[in-house]
N, C-alpha and C positions, 0 to 999 in steps of 0.2 A: 355100357352100351353107348354107341355112337347114335344119337338121336336124329343127327342131321340126315342120315339115310333115311330114316323113317319119315320124316318130315317133307323130304324129297320125294319119296315114295307116293306119300299121301297127296301131296300138291299135284303129282303127275296124274294120279287116279282121278281126282277131283277135277282137275282140268280137262281130262277125256271126258268126264261125264258131263261137264257144262258145256263142252263143245258140241256133243251130241244132243243136249236138250235145247239148246238156245234156238237152232232152227225150228224145231217143233213149238216153241213156245212164241215164236215170231208168226209161224203158221196160223196158230191158234188166235193171236192178237189180230191179224189180218181178217180172219173170217167173223170174228166178233165184232169188227169194225163195219164189214160188208153186210153182216145182219142187221145193222142198226140203222143201214143208210134209208132215208124217206122211201126210195123206189122199192125196197126190200120189204118195208114196215106196211105201207100202203098199198102196194101191188097195183100200180096203175094198169090200164087196159092198154095194150100195145096195138096199132093199128097203122095202116099207111093213111097219110093225110097229103093230098097232091102228090108231090114227089119226094116226101120225106116220111121218116117214121115219127109217130106221134106216141107220147106216154101220158094218158089222160087219166085223172083221178077226178071223178065228178060226172055230173050228166052232160055238161057241154062247155065249150071252150070259154064262155062268158063266165061261168060260176065256178068251173072247176080248176085245178091246177094241171098245168100241162108243160110238157118238156118236147123238143123236137130234135132230130138229128138225123144224120144220113146212115145210121144202122140203129137197130134196137138197143145195143149197148150206149151209144152216143145219145140216144133219145132219154134212156134212164140217167143218164150222167147230168143232161141238161135239166130233167125233173128235178133232179138232187139239188142243182143250183137254185132253179126256180123256188123251191120249198124254202132254203135258206135266204134267199133274197126277200120273199114275201113274210118271212118271219122276222125281219128287222121292223 
């Protein structure tokens, strides 16, 4: 029996399976990363402050953790940056 044909067939099948699973695994990895972001875990309160969006965790600007941005998304990203900056 020519085993090379069998080896080639198995490599093809497993290659197809891996190429189909890889994007799904990447999506799961990205989702897990997103769910661990400080803004997702702490859930700061979003509001407008003057002309920018504000993501505030805590009672006020002096005692709490805050991020600002031109959109809710940018405020949450800035909140994450402030969290990691403060943690140093």
